[in-house]
C-alpha positions as CSV (number, residue, x, y, z in Angstrom):
1,X,28.4,1.2,10.2
2,X,30.6,3.7,8.8
3,X,29.8,7.8,8.7
4,X,26.3,6.5,9.7
5,X,25.9,4.4,6.2
6,X,26.1,0.7,6.1
7,X,26.4,-1.8,3.3
8,X,24.1,-4.9,2.6
9,X,25.3,-8.0,0.9
10,X,23.9,-11.1,-0.1
11,X,25.2,-14.0,1.7
12,X,24.7,-17.9,1.8
13,X,24.2,-19.0,5.4
14,X,25.9,-22.2,6.7
15,X,22.9,-23.8,8.2
16,X,19.8,-21.4,7.9
17,X,16.7,-22.4,9.9
18,X,14.7,-21.8,6.9
19,X,14.8,-20.7,3.4
20,X,12.4,-18.7,1.0
21,X,13.0,-18.8,-2.6
22,X,10.9,-16.7,-4.9
23,X,10.6,-13.7,-7.4
24,X,11.7,-10.2,-5.6
25,X,7.9,-9.3,-6.3
26,X,6.3,-12.5,-4.8
27,X,8.5,-12.2,-1.8
28,X,7.9,-8.5,-1.3
29,X,3.9,-9.3,-1.5
30,X,4.5,-11.6,1.5
31,X,6.4,-9.0,3.2
32,X,4.6,-5.6,2.8
33,X,1.3,-6.6,1.5
34,X,0.5,-9.5,3.9
35,X,0.0,-11.9,1.1
36,X,-0.7,-15.5,2.5
37,X,2.5,-17.6,2.5
38,X,0.6,-20.7,1.6
39,X,-1.0,-19.2,-1.2
40,X,2.2,-17.9,-2.8
41,X,3.5,-21.5,-2.4
42,X,0.2,-23.1,-3.8
43,X,0.8,-20.8,-6.9
44,X,4.2,-21.7,-7.5
45,X,5.6,-18.5,-6.7
46,X,7.5,-19.3,-3.7
47,X,9.2,-22.1,-2.1
48,X,10.0,-22.7,1.8
49,X,12.5,-25.1,3.0
50,X,13.6,-26.0,6.3
51,X,11.4,-24.8,9.4
52,X,8.1,-23.5,8.3
53,X,7.2,-21.6,11.6
54,X,10.8,-19.7,11.3
55,X,10.0,-18.5,7.6
56,X,6.7,-17.2,8.8
57,X,8.4,-15.3,11.9
58,X,10.7,-13.9,9.5
59,X,8.2,-12.5,7.1
60,X,6.6,-10.3,10.2
61,X,9.8,-8.8,10.8
62,X,9.6,-5.9,8.3
63,X,7.2,-2.9,7.9
64,X,6.9,0.0,5.8
65,X,6.2,3.4,7.4
66,X,2.8,4.7,7.5
67,X,1.8,6.5,4.3
68,X,1.8,10.5,4.8
69,X,-0.6,11.5,2.0
70,X,-0.8,11.6,-1.6
71,X,0.8,14.5,-3.2
72,X,-1.6,16.4,-5.5
73,X,-0.6,18.6,-8.7
């Protein structure tokens, strides 16, 4: 971290426990909307390789803050 900011860059892990692959919308729906992983795999939108339990744990590591309210005009 430099001056309160950090950079995130995609990298390839040498030996990942699990790999999730799919489009950004499909992956976001798993992480933020709680979409069922099995359903996404069956639909062909996401693939999982490696440790299935690790992939499922990974999906629980992210959350969005509570919505504050709706802006009105």
